[in-house]
C-alpha positions as CSV (number, residue, x, y, z in Angstrom):
1,M,13.7,-20.8,22.8
2,N,17.4,-20.6,23.8
3,K,19.1,-17.8,21.8
4,E,22.8,-17.2,21.6
5,I,24.9,-14.2,20.8
6,K,28.4,-14.9,19.3
7,N,31.3,-13.0,17.8
8,G,31.1,-12.9,14.0
9,C,34.6,-14.2,13.7
10,F,33.2,-17.6,14.5
11,F,30.4,-17.5,12.0
12,A,28.9,-20.9,10.9
13,T,26.0,-22.0,8.7
14,D,23.4,-24.5,9.8
15,N,21.6,-27.1,7.7
16,S,19.8,-29.0,10.4
17,K,16.4,-27.8,9.4
18,G,16.5,-29.3,5.9
19,T,15.0,-27.9,2.7
20,F,11.8,-27.7,0.6
21,T,11.2,-27.5,-3.1
22,E,9.3,-24.9,-5.2
23,T,8.5,-25.0,-8.9
24,R,8.2,-21.7,-10.6
25,G,7.5,-21.9,-14.3
26,K,9.9,-24.5,-15.6
27,T,12.5,-24.1,-12.8
28,E,12.6,-26.1,-9.6
29,Y,14.3,-24.5,-6.6
30,T,15.6,-26.3,-3.5
31,I,15.3,-23.8,-0.7
32,S,16.9,-24.1,2.8
33,R,14.6,-23.9,5.8
34,T,17.4,-22.4,7.8
35,A,16.4,-18.9,8.9
36,Y,19.1,-16.4,8.0
37,S,18.5,-12.7,8.8
38,F,20.7,-9.6,8.4
39,D,20.6,-6.1,9.7
40,I,23.0,-3.2,10.2
41,E,22.9,-0.3,12.7
42,T,24.2,3.1,11.4
43,T,25.3,6.4,12.8
44,I,24.8,9.8,11.2
45,N,27.2,12.8,11.0
46,R,24.5,15.5,10.9
47,M,26.9,18.1,9.7
48,T,27.8,16.2,6.5
49,E,24.6,14.1,6.4
50,H,26.8,11.0,5.9
51,T,25.8,7.6,7.4
52,F,28.1,4.8,8.4
53,M,27.6,1.2,9.6
54,Y,29.0,0.5,13.1
55,V,27.6,-2.9,13.8
56,G,26.0,-5.7,11.7
57,Q,24.0,-8.7,12.8
58,I,23.4,-12.0,11.1
59,A,21.1,-14.5,12.8
60,V,21.3,-18.1,11.9
61,N,18.2,-19.8,13.4
62,D,18.7,-19.2,17.2
63,T,22.2,-17.8,17.1
64,C,23.0,-14.2,16.4
65,Y,26.5,-13.2,15.2
66,I,27.8,-9.7,15.8
67,F,30.1,-8.0,13.4
68,R,31.9,-4.6,13.7
69,E,33.5,-4.4,10.2
70,W,32.2,-4.8,6.7
71,D,34.9,-7.4,5.7
72,Y,33.7,-9.8,8.3
73,I,30.0,-9.3,7.3
74,L,30.9,-10.0,3.6
75,N,32.9,-13.1,4.6
76,A,29.9,-14.4,6.4
77,I,27.7,-13.8,3.4
78,E,30.2,-15.5,1.2
79,T,30.1,-18.5,3.6
80,I,26.3,-18.6,3.3
81,Y,26.6,-18.5,-0.5
82,T,29.2,-21.2,-0.5
83,D,27.0,-23.4,1.7
84,G,24.2,-23.0,-0.8
85,K,26.5,-24.1,-3.6
86,E,27.9,-27.1,-1.7
87,H,24.4,-28.3,-0.9
88,N,22.9,-27.3,-4.3
89,Q,20.2,-25.2,-2.6
90,M,19.2,-21.6,-2.3
91,N,19.8,-19.9,1.1
92,I,17.6,-16.9,1.9
93,I,18.8,-14.0,4.0
94,W,15.8,-12.0,5.3
95,V,16.1,-8.2,5.8
96,A,13.6,-5.8,7.2
97,N,13.6,-2.9,4.7
98,L,15.8,-4.4,2.1
99,G,16.3,-1.1,0.2
100,Y,18.0,0.5,3.1
101,E,20.6,-2.2,3.7
102,M,21.2,-2.6,0.0
103,S,22.0,1.1,-0.4
104,F,25.2,0.3,1.5
105,M,25.8,-3.3,0.4
106,L,25.3,-3.5,-3.4
107,P,28.7,-2.1,-4.3
108,R,30.4,-4.3,-1.7
109,L,28.6,-7.4,-2.9
110,H,29.6,-6.7,-6.5
111,I,33.3,-6.3,-5.5
112,K,33.2,-9.4,-3.3
113,F,31.6,-11.7,-5.8
114,K,32.5,-10.2,-9.2
115,D,35.0,-12.9,-10.1
116,Y,32.6,-15.8,-9.9
117,A,29.0,-14.6,-9.4
118,T,26.6,-11.9,-10.5
119,I,24.4,-9.7,-8.4
120,D,20.9,-9.7,-9.8
121,V,18.5,-7.1,-8.5
122,F,14.8,-7.0,-9.2
123,A,13.0,-3.8,-8.0
124,D,9.6,-2.3,-8.5
125,S,11.1,1.2,-8.3
126,A,14.6,2.6,-8.0
127,R,16.2,1.9,-4.6
128,H,13.3,-0.4,-3.6
129,P,14.4,-4.0,-4.5
130,I,12.0,-6.9,-4.1
131,Y,14.9,-9.3,-4.1
132,V,18.7,-9.4,-4.6
133,R,20.2,-12.7,-5.9
134,I,23.7,-13.9,-6.0
135,T,24.0,-16.2,-9.0
136,D,26.9,-18.4,-10.0
137,S,28.5,-17.2,-13.3
138,E,29.2,-20.8,-14.5
139,T,26.1,-22.8,-13.5
140,S,23.6,-19.8,-13.6
141,E,22.2,-21.2,-10.3
142,T,21.2,-18.9,-7.5
143,Y,22.6,-20.0,-4.2
144,L,21.8,-16.9,-2.1
145,E,18.9,-14.6,-2.2
146,F,18.1,-11.5,0.0
147,R,14.4,-11.0,0.6
148,D,12.4,-8.3,2.4
149,T,10.4,-9.4,5.5
150,L,8.3,-6.3,5.5
151,R,7.1,-6.8,1.9
152,I,5.3,-9.9,3.0
153,S,4.0,-8.9,6.4
154,G,2.9,-5.5,5.1
155,L,3.8,-4.0,8.4
156,N,6.8,-2.3,10.0
157,L,9.1,-4.5,12.1
158,R,7.5,-3.5,15.4
159,N,4.0,-4.6,14.3
160,T,5.4,-7.6,12.5
161,A,6.9,-8.7,15.8
162,K,3.7,-7.8,17.7
163,N,1.4,-9.8,15.5
164,Y,3.6,-12.8,14.6
165,C,6.5,-13.3,16.9
166,T,7.6,-14.0,20.5
167,T,10.6,-11.7,20.2
168,Q,9.7,-8.0,20.3
169,K,11.3,-4.9,19.0
170,L,13.1,-2.7,21.6
171,E,13.9,1.0,21.7
172,M,17.2,2.7,21.1
173,D,18.6,6.2,21.1
174,Y,19.5,6.9,17.4
175,S,21.0,10.3,18.2
176,E,24.1,8.9,19.8
177,I,27.3,9.0,17.7
178,R,28.8,5.5,17.4
179,N,31.6,3.8,15.5
180,S,33.0,0.3,15.4
181,K,35.0,1.0,18.5
182,T,32.0,2.0,20.6
183,D,30.9,-0.2,23.4
184,I,27.4,-1.5,22.4
185,S,26.6,-3.7,25.4
186,D,23.8,-1.3,26.2
187,I,22.1,-1.8,22.8
188,I,23.0,-5.4,22.1
189,D,19.5,-6.7,22.9
190,Y,18.0,-4.2,20.5
191,C,20.4,-5.3,17.7
192,V,19.8,-9.0,18.1
193,N,16.0,-8.8,18.5
194,D,15.7,-7.1,15.0
195,V,17.2,-10.1,13.3
196,F,15.5,-12.7,15.5
197,I,12.2,-11.2,14.7
198,C,12.9,-11.8,11.0
199,N,13.9,-15.4,11.7
200,E,10.8,-16.1,13.7
201,Y,8.7,-14.6,10.9
202,Y,10.4,-16.9,8.4
203,D,9.6,-19.9,10.6
204,Y,6.0,-18.7,10.7
205,L,5.9,-18.5,6.9
206,L,7.2,-22.0,6.6
207,D,4.6,-23.3,9.0
208,S,1.6,-21.3,7.7
209,L,2.3,-21.3,4.0
210,V,5.1,-23.7,2.8
211,D,4.1,-26.6,4.9
212,K,0.5,-26.2,3.7
213,G,1.5,-26.5,0.0
214,Q,1.8,-22.8,-0.9
215,Y,4.6,-20.9,-2.4
216,L,7.0,-18.8,-0.3
217,P,6.0,-15.3,-1.6
218,Y,8.0,-12.1,-2.2
219,T,5.1,-9.8,-1.2
220,Q,1.9,-9.9,0.8
221,T,-0.1,-9.8,-2.4
222,G,1.9,-12.7,-3.7
223,I,0.3,-14.9,-1.0
224,V,-3.2,-14.4,-2.4
225,R,-1.9,-14.5,-6.0
226,N,-0.6,-18.0,-5.4
227,L,-3.9,-19.1,-3.9
228,V,-5.9,-17.7,-6.8
229,K,-3.6,-19.1,-9.4
230,N,-3.8,-22.5,-7.9
231,D,-7.6,-22.6,-8.1
232,Y,-7.7,-20.9,-11.5
233,Q,-6.1,-23.9,-13.1
234,Y,-9.1,-26.0,-12.3
235,S,-11.7,-23.5,-13.5
236,E,-13.5,-23.1,-16.8
237,Y,-11.6,-19.9,-17.3
238,A,-8.4,-21.9,-17.6
239,E,-9.9,-24.3,-20.0
240,T,-10.9,-21.6,-22.4
241,N,-8.1,-19.1,-21.6
242,A,-10.9,-16.5,-21.6
243,V,-9.2,-14.0,-19.4
244,K,-6.8,-12.9,-22.1
245,N,-9.8,-11.6,-24.1
246,M,-10.8,-9.4,-21.1
247,F,-7.8,-7.1,-21.6
248,P,-7.5,-3.9,-23.6
249,R,-6.4,-5.0,-27.0
250,S,-3.1,-3.1,-27.0
251,L,-0.5,-1.8,-24.6
252,E,-1.4,1.7,-25.5
253,E,-5.1,1.2,-24.6
254,Y,-4.1,-0.6,-21.4
255,N,-2.0,2.4,-20.3
256,R,-4.9,4.7,-21.2
257,V,-7.3,2.6,-19.1
258,M,-5.0,2.4,-16.1
259,T,-4.0,6.1,-16.2
260,W,-7.3,7.8,-16.9
261,L,-10.1,5.3,-16.3
262,Y,-8.9,3.6,-13.1
263,S,-9.2,5.6,-10.0
264,G,-9.0,4.9,-6.3
265,G,-11.3,6.0,-3.5
266,I,-12.8,9.5,-3.2
267,T,-11.5,11.5,-0.3
268,H,-12.7,15.1,0.1
269,A,-14.3,17.7,2.4
270,N,-17.5,19.5,1.8
271,H,-16.3,23.0,1.1
272,D,-19.2,24.5,3.1
273,F,-17.7,23.1,6.3
274,V,-14.0,23.8,5.7
275,G,-12.6,26.6,7.7
276,D,-10.1,28.2,10.1
277,K,-10.6,31.3,12.1
278,I,-6.8,31.9,12.2
279,G,-5.5,33.3,8.9
280,Y,-7.4,33.2,5.7
281,F,-10.9,31.9,6.5
282,E,-13.7,34.0,7.8
283,N,-15.4,31.4,10.0
284,D,-14.0,28.8,12.4
285,K,-15.7,25.6,11.3
286,I,-15.6,23.5,14.5
287,I,-18.7,21.3,14.1
288,D,-20.4,19.4,16.9
289,G,-23.0,16.6,16.6
290,I,-21.1,14.8,13.9
291,T,-21.5,11.1,13.3
292,G,-19.2,8.8,11.4
293,I,-20.5,5.9,9.3
294,D,-18.2,3.3,7.7
295,F,-19.0,0.5,5.2
296,T,-18.2,-2.9,6.6
297,S,-15.4,-4.2,4.2
298,S,-16.3,-1.9,1.3
299,Y,-14.1,-3.5,-1.4
300,P,-14.7,-7.1,-0.4
301,A,-18.4,-6.3,-0.3
302,V,-18.7,-5.1,-3.9
303,M,-16.5,-8.0,-5.0
304,A,-18.9,-10.4,-3.4
305,H,-22.1,-8.7,-4.2
306,E,-22.0,-7.2,-7.7
307,D,-23.0,-9.2,-10.8
308,K,-22.2,-6.6,-13.4
309,F,-18.5,-7.1,-13.8
310,P,-17.4,-7.2,-17.5
311,L,-16.9,-10.9,-18.5
312,S,-16.2,-10.6,-22.2
313,A,-14.0,-8.5,-24.5
314,F,-14.7,-4.8,-24.9
315,K,-15.4,-3.9,-28.5
316,R,-14.6,-0.5,-30.0
317,T,-17.6,1.4,-31.4
318,R,-18.0,4.6,-33.3
319,V,-21.8,4.2,-33.6
320,L,-22.7,4.8,-30.0
321,T,-22.2,8.5,-29.5
322,T,-24.6,9.4,-26.6
323,F,-24.8,8.2,-23.0
324,E,-28.4,7.0,-23.7
325,Q,-27.1,4.7,-26.4
326,L,-24.2,3.4,-24.3
327,N,-26.5,2.7,-21.4
328,R,-28.3,0.2,-23.5
329,K,-25.2,-1.9,-23.3
330,K,-24.3,-4.1,-20.3
331,A,-21.0,-2.4,-19.6
332,W,-19.1,0.4,-21.4
333,Y,-16.3,2.9,-21.0
334,C,-15.4,5.9,-23.1
335,T,-13.5,9.2,-23.4
336,V,-15.9,12.1,-23.2
337,E,-15.5,15.9,-23.6
338,L,-17.9,17.7,-21.4
339,H,-18.8,21.4,-21.8
340,N,-20.0,23.9,-19.2
341,V,-19.5,21.5,-16.2
342,R,-21.2,22.6,-13.0
343,Q,-21.5,21.2,-9.5
344,T,-25.1,20.4,-8.5
345,T,-24.2,20.0,-4.8
346,S,-21.4,21.3,-2.5
347,H,-19.4,18.1,-3.4
348,S,-16.6,17.9,-6.0
349,L,-16.0,14.3,-7.1
350,I,-14.0,14.4,-10.4
351,S,-10.3,14.5,-9.8
352,A,-8.5,17.3,-11.7
353,S,-5.5,15.0,-12.1
354,K,-7.8,12.6,-14.0
355,C,-8.8,15.2,-16.6
356,I,-7.0,14.5,-19.9
357,K,-7.7,18.1,-20.8
358,A,-9.3,21.0,-19.0
359,E,-10.2,24.6,-19.9
360,G,-11.6,27.2,-17.5
361,L,-11.2,24.9,-14.6
362,I,-12.0,26.0,-11.1
363,E,-10.6,23.5,-8.6
364,D,-12.0,22.6,-5.2
365,N,-8.9,21.3,-3.4
366,G,-7.8,19.2,-6.4
367,R,-11.2,18.3,-7.7
368,V,-13.4,19.8,-10.4
369,M,-15.9,22.3,-9.2
370,Y,-16.6,24.1,-12.4
371,A,-15.0,24.0,-15.9
372,D,-15.7,25.3,-19.3
373,R,-14.5,22.1,-20.8
374,I,-13.0,18.8,-19.5
375,T,-12.0,15.6,-21.2
376,I,-12.2,12.5,-19.0
377,M,-12.6,8.7,-19.2
378,L,-15.5,7.1,-17.4
379,N,-17.5,3.8,-17.4
380,N,-21.2,3.0,-16.9
381,I,-20.8,2.8,-13.1
382,D,-19.0,6.1,-12.9
383,Y,-21.7,7.7,-14.9
384,E,-24.4,6.7,-12.4
385,Y,-23.0,8.9,-9.7
386,I,-21.2,11.6,-11.6
387,S,-24.4,12.5,-13.5
388,L,-26.0,13.2,-10.1
389,F,-23.3,15.6,-8.8
390,Y,-22.6,17.5,-12.0
391,S,-24.5,19.0,-14.9
392,W,-23.1,19.7,-18.4
393,D,-24.3,20.9,-21.8
394,K,-26.0,18.5,-24.3
395,D,-23.2,19.0,-26.9
396,Y,-20.8,16.6,-25.1
397,R,-18.6,14.5,-27.4
398,I,-17.9,10.8,-26.9
399,S,-14.9,9.1,-28.4
400,N,-12.9,5.9,-27.9
401,A,-16.1,4.2,-26.8
402,H,-16.0,0.5,-25.9
403,Y,-18.8,-1.9,-24.8
404,C,-19.0,-5.5,-23.8
405,D,-21.9,-8.0,-24.1
406,K,-21.4,-10.2,-21.1
407,V,-21.4,-9.2,-17.4
408,G,-21.6,-11.2,-14.2
409,R,-20.1,-12.1,-10.9
410,L,-16.4,-12.4,-10.3
411,P,-15.1,-16.0,-10.7
412,D,-15.2,-18.4,-7.8
413,Y,-11.5,-19.0,-7.9
414,L,-11.1,-15.4,-6.7
415,L,-14.1,-15.0,-4.4
416,K,-13.9,-18.3,-2.6
417,N,-10.4,-17.7,-1.4
418,M,-11.3,-14.1,-0.3
419,M,-14.3,-15.2,1.6
420,H,-12.4,-18.1,3.2
421,N,-9.9,-15.7,4.6
422,G,-12.7,-13.4,5.8
423,Q,-14.5,-16.2,7.4
424,Q,-11.4,-17.4,9.2
425,K,-10.7,-13.9,10.5
426,A,-14.3,-13.6,11.8
427,E,-14.4,-17.0,13.5
428,L,-11.1,-16.4,15.3
429,K,-12.3,-13.0,16.4
430,K,-15.6,-14.6,17.7
431,Q,-13.5,-17.0,19.7
432,G,-11.5,-14.2,21.3
433,L,-8.4,-15.2,19.3
434,N,-7.9,-11.8,17.6
435,D,-4.4,-11.6,19.1
436,I,-2.8,-14.6,17.4
437,P,-0.8,-14.7,14.2
438,E,-3.5,-16.7,12.3
439,Y,-6.0,-13.9,12.9
440,F,-3.6,-11.2,11.7
441,K,-2.8,-13.2,8.6
442,N,-6.4,-13.8,7.6
443,K,-7.3,-10.2,8.3
444,A,-4.5,-8.9,6.1
445,L,-5.2,-11.4,3.3
446,F,-9.0,-10.7,3.3
447,N,-8.2,-7.1,2.2
448,C,-5.4,-8.2,-0.2
449,Y,-7.6,-9.6,-2.9
450,Y,-8.7,-6.1,-3.9
451,G,-5.0,-5.1,-4.1
452,L,-4.4,-8.1,-6.4
453,C,-7.2,-7.0,-8.7
454,V,-5.9,-3.4,-9.1
455,Q,-2.2,-4.3,-9.3
456,R,-0.5,-2.7,-12.3
457,L,0.5,-5.6,-14.5
458,V,2.8,-3.9,-16.9
459,R,5.7,-2.3,-15.0
460,D,9.1,-0.9,-15.8
461,S,11.9,-3.4,-15.3
462,I,14.2,-1.8,-12.7
463,T,17.6,-3.4,-12.2
464,W,20.9,-2.3,-10.6
465,K,24.3,-2.2,-12.2
466,Y,27.6,-1.4,-10.5
467,E,28.6,1.2,-13.1
468,T,25.3,3.1,-13.2
469,G,23.2,2.2,-10.1
470,Y,19.5,1.6,-10.6
471,V,18.4,1.7,-14.3
472,N,15.2,1.2,-16.2
473,D,15.7,-1.9,-18.3
474,G,12.6,-1.7,-20.4
475,C,9.1,-3.0,-19.4
476,D,7.2,-6.2,-19.2
477,D,5.9,-7.9,-22.3
478,Y,2.2,-7.0,-22.4
479,Y,1.1,-9.8,-24.7
480,K,2.9,-12.4,-22.6
481,I,1.1,-11.0,-19.5
482,K,-2.3,-11.2,-21.3
483,N,-1.8,-14.9,-22.2
484,Q,-0.7,-15.8,-18.6
485,A,-3.2,-13.6,-16.7
486,V,-5.8,-15.0,-14.3
487,L,-7.5,-11.7,-13.6
488,S,-8.8,-9.0,-15.9
489,P,-7.6,-5.5,-15.2
490,F,-11.2,-4.3,-15.9
491,W,-12.3,-6.1,-12.7
492,G,-10.1,-3.9,-10.6
493,V,-11.3,-0.8,-12.4
494,Y,-14.9,-1.8,-11.8
495,V,-14.3,-2.7,-8.1
496,T,-13.3,0.8,-7.4
497,S,-16.1,2.2,-9.5
498,F,-18.7,0.2,-7.6
499,A,-17.3,1.3,-4.3
500,R,-17.2,5.0,-5.3
501,R,-20.8,4.7,-6.6
502,N,-22.0,3.1,-3.3
503,L,-20.4,5.9,-1.3
504,C,-21.7,8.7,-3.5
505,I,-25.2,7.4,-4.0
506,N,-25.6,7.1,-0.2
507,M,-24.1,10.6,0.2
508,Y,-26.6,12.0,-2.4
509,N,-29.6,10.3,-0.7
510,I,-28.5,11.4,2.8
511,E,-28.3,15.0,1.8
512,K,-31.7,14.9,0.2
513,T,-33.1,14.4,3.7
514,G,-31.6,17.7,4.9
515,A,-28.6,16.1,6.7
516,S,-25.1,17.3,5.6
517,V,-22.2,15.2,4.6
518,V,-19.2,17.1,6.0
519,Y,-16.4,14.8,4.9
520,Y,-15.9,11.5,3.1
521,D,-13.0,9.2,2.7
522,T,-13.2,6.0,0.5
523,D,-15.6,4.0,2.7
524,S,-16.7,6.5,5.3
525,L,-18.9,9.6,5.7
526,Y,-19.0,12.2,8.5
527,I,-22.6,13.5,8.8
528,K,-24.2,16.5,10.5
529,D,-27.8,16.0,11.7
530,I,-27.7,12.2,11.0
531,E,-31.0,11.7,12.6
532,K,-32.7,13.2,9.5
533,A,-31.0,10.5,7.4
534,M,-31.5,7.4,9.5
535,N,-34.1,6.0,7.2
536,V,-31.7,6.1,4.3
537,I,-29.0,4.4,6.3
538,K,-31.3,1.8,7.7
539,A,-32.7,1.1,4.2
540,W,-29.2,0.6,2.8
541,N,-28.3,-1.8,5.7
542,E,-31.5,-3.8,5.2
543,K,-30.6,-4.1,1.5
544,M,-27.1,-5.5,2.5
545,Y,-28.5,-7.9,5.0
546,T,-31.0,-9.3,2.4
547,W,-28.3,-9.4,-0.3
548,N,-26.0,-11.4,2.0
549,K,-28.7,-13.9,2.8
550,E,-29.7,-14.3,-0.9
551,L,-26.1,-15.0,-1.8
552,K,-26.0,-17.6,1.0
553,L,-22.9,-16.0,2.5
554,H,-21.6,-17.4,5.8
555,E,-23.4,-15.9,8.8
556,C,-20.2,-14.0,9.7
557,F,-20.8,-11.8,6.6
558,A,-24.4,-10.9,7.6
559,D,-23.4,-7.2,7.7
560,L,-21.0,-7.2,4.8
561,G,-21.3,-3.8,3.0
562,A,-23.6,-2.4,5.7
563,W,-23.0,0.9,7.5
564,D,-21.4,0.8,10.9
565,I,-22.3,3.9,13.0
566,D,-19.8,5.7,15.3
567,P,-20.6,8.9,17.1
568,V,-17.8,11.4,16.7
569,V,-19.2,14.4,18.5
570,I,-16.8,17.2,17.4
571,F,-15.1,17.5,14.0
572,K,-13.0,20.0,12.1
573,T,-11.5,19.8,8.6
574,L,-9.2,21.9,6.5
575,G,-9.7,19.9,3.4
576,A,-8.9,16.4,2.0
577,K,-6.9,14.2,4.4
578,R,-6.8,17.1,6.9
579,Y,-9.2,16.6,9.8
580,I,-9.5,16.0,13.5
581,K,-12.3,14.5,15.6
582,M,-13.1,14.0,19.2
583,D,-15.4,11.3,20.6
584,E,-17.7,11.4,23.6
585,H,-14.8,10.3,25.8
586,K,-12.8,13.3,24.6
587,H,-10.3,11.1,22.8
588,V,-8.8,13.1,19.9
589,K,-7.7,11.6,16.6
590,C,-6.1,13.4,13.8
591,T,-5.5,12.6,10.1
592,I,-3.2,14.9,8.3
593,A,-1.6,13.9,4.9
594,G,2.1,13.5,5.4
595,L,2.0,13.4,9.2
596,P,2.1,10.1,11.2
597,K,-0.9,10.0,13.5
598,K,1.2,9.5,16.6
599,A,3.1,12.7,15.9
600,F,0.1,15.0,16.4
601,P,1.0,16.4,19.8
602,Y,-2.4,17.8,21.0
603,K,-4.7,15.4,22.8
604,D,-7.5,17.5,24.3
605,E,-10.0,20.2,23.2
606,T,-7.1,22.6,22.6
607,A,-6.3,20.5,19.5
608,F,-9.1,22.2,17.5
609,D,-7.5,25.6,18.1
610,R,-4.0,24.3,17.3
611,F,-5.2,22.6,14.1
612,T,-4.8,25.5,11.7
613,D,-3.3,26.5,8.4
614,S,0.5,26.8,8.9
615,M,0.5,24.6,12.0
616,E,4.1,23.5,12.6
617,I,5.7,20.5,14.3
618,D,9.4,20.6,14.7
619,A,11.7,17.9,13.3
620,L,12.3,16.1,16.6
621,D,8.6,15.6,17.1
622,S,7.2,15.1,13.6
623,M,8.3,11.5,13.1
624,K,8.9,12.4,9.5
625,L,12.1,11.3,7.8
626,T,13.5,12.2,4.4
627,A,16.0,9.8,2.7
628,K,19.1,11.4,1.2
629,Y,21.0,9.0,-1.1
630,K,24.8,9.0,-1.7
631,D,25.9,6.9,-4.7
632,E,29.6,7.8,-4.5
633,A,32.2,6.7,-1.9
634,Y,32.6,8.8,1.2
635,S,34.9,8.8,4.2
636,E,35.5,10.8,7.4
637,D,36.6,10.6,11.0
638,I,33.8,9.8,13.4
639,T,34.3,10.4,17.1
640,D,31.7,8.7,19.3
641,N,30.2,10.0,22.6
642,D,33.0,8.2,24.5
643,G,35.8,10.0,22.6
644,N,36.7,7.1,20.4
645,T,37.7,8.2,16.9
646,E,37.7,6.1,13.8
647,T,38.0,6.8,10.1
648,M,34.9,5.3,8.5
649,F,34.2,4.5,4.9
650,E,31.2,3.6,2.7
651,Y,30.9,3.0,-1.0
652,S,27.3,4.4,-0.9
653,G,24.5,4.8,1.5
654,T,21.3,6.3,2.7
655,T,20.9,9.0,5.4
656,L,17.5,9.3,7.1
657,I,17.1,12.9,8.3
658,E,14.3,14.1,10.6
659,I,12.4,17.0,9.0
660,P,9.8,19.4,10.4
661,F,6.2,19.3,9.3
662,K,4.1,22.3,8.3
663,L,0.4,22.0,7.5
664,T,-0.2,24.0,4.3
665,I,-3.3,24.8,2.3
666,S,-2.8,26.0,-1.3
667,Q,-3.4,29.7,-2.0
668,Q,-5.9,28.6,-4.7
669,F,-8.0,26.7,-2.2
670,K,-7.8,29.5,0.4
671,T,-9.1,32.0,-2.2
672,L,-11.9,29.7,-3.1
673,L,-13.0,29.2,0.5
674,N,-12.9,32.9,1.2
675,K,-15.2,33.6,-1.7
676,L,-17.6,30.7,-0.8
677,H,-17.8,31.6,2.9
678,K,-18.5,35.2,2.1
679,H,-21.2,34.1,-0.3
680,Y,-22.9,32.0,2.3
């Protein structure tokens, strides 16, 4: 591929690649196949924490135009808009991390286009736009749209390039002070590669999605949503519009379900094995002989296996007031007030943040250890494992109880697409083709169907206005969403419940053998004395192998849902999302909430001594950034490293500042551990 670099003063559009059409709802869009991508490079005054653009790049197919001033960038964007209007098509400009660029651009776009076009921003949260459209004020047609490359790839730009592109991301020293007069010949390849990567990724999307009859998505989840929607229309569910009945009846109940009943994976440490000889804890809990086991595709497994998903409307009942009565129903959920709640093992499963009310609560690192009284929501699957790990008095009180009469497997229009992507991934890997774009696409999509099931359907409508910035413009229409939905929100709730149950039931059975579960995280367990529990693990795996055969799944799914065993050797944890491990080859891996894995500086046995409460990593090494937003205009003189001085100006912007990292453990958790360790 022959790529060119040109001065932005000679900017030109290109329509040689033609267009394609998409129909969304009642609107048909003609979209250009020309790849346009945009990026800016910025410099920071660390004294004032102000950031300024010193070079911008717009790639048009295989040509990259370089700009040193905002006026020329905006003129080029106006040219792309005008081209769209002249050809009655929508041109897309791709940006990697759209929110960052738009923090500088939105006021400038408004000023540039205010006389004849509007700037329409759709965001899922403030400062995080999904798209930005420039729409003609007279015709109400959108001729230019900015989209985010990384929203679709689900990866950062470096990994997007690695997995999908020929062009690769390069390195650059961000600490240098630059302005529009600075010689950038030493970083020009870095600049142009960033936009050529976005263009190549758009070409890949055209080839792998659009040319195969699929929509061009806004997000990675959008890819699987389009596949599922397409197959839904030919299903019996579409004929009866049955899904709308599988929703909570009101917006209020939907919000209750998604806030208090829905929960993600369980991540926690066994408090008996948490410790640090430096500081607050009496014992240094460095543990050898640890083995890790992981479910093979935990969420896809329960989606494919389980036949107890709710498939009819939940009915409110005031008659069923005990768990015994509710358990006679096929599926149920309720709000319950439990009294005198006590741990029955050394594991705390109920999240304190999911307690609607709590009295006399003793927390184990954010989870309920003991309580005089808690009010929670749970369903029949949650009850299966929570009742093993906790005891409570018989005078519990059930309210807001709902049950449904029909359960079954998830619909084929969801499962067939998921299993197809999983099969494609497995077959490519078997052929040794796990380094090609098609493999990475199918691997990512296979895990996306779970995300589609648990996606929050009713969201705040976030827009941007020149006078006020990002504002909440209301929320989606719940009843409209119900009537158009192809998936029940209860399916997502139950997927996570089934996955938690599988993890916890295995954990319970493993510890009954005398082995100890030291740590657990969503789909994995770290076990001490695993040899005692091998019969439990083998029995579970045999159950999965048999299940997969009975369901007649493709041979590549023979081990779906089974445990994969990985010796860890040495392990140490300081609580949830805080652990390090070393394998038999003395490779150290560290997981610390809030710290990028690559930033952990210790790579040998000394890591275990360094991994302590109050461990610090300085700002230059932590790889952690905090974003500081400036929504008012600012200006100052910037002198680069070559002595060139320029007065630079921005209407608004974002400054990314490196910050240090300090591992901290709450005083409450330290106190608990000291008491427990002294007791033992």
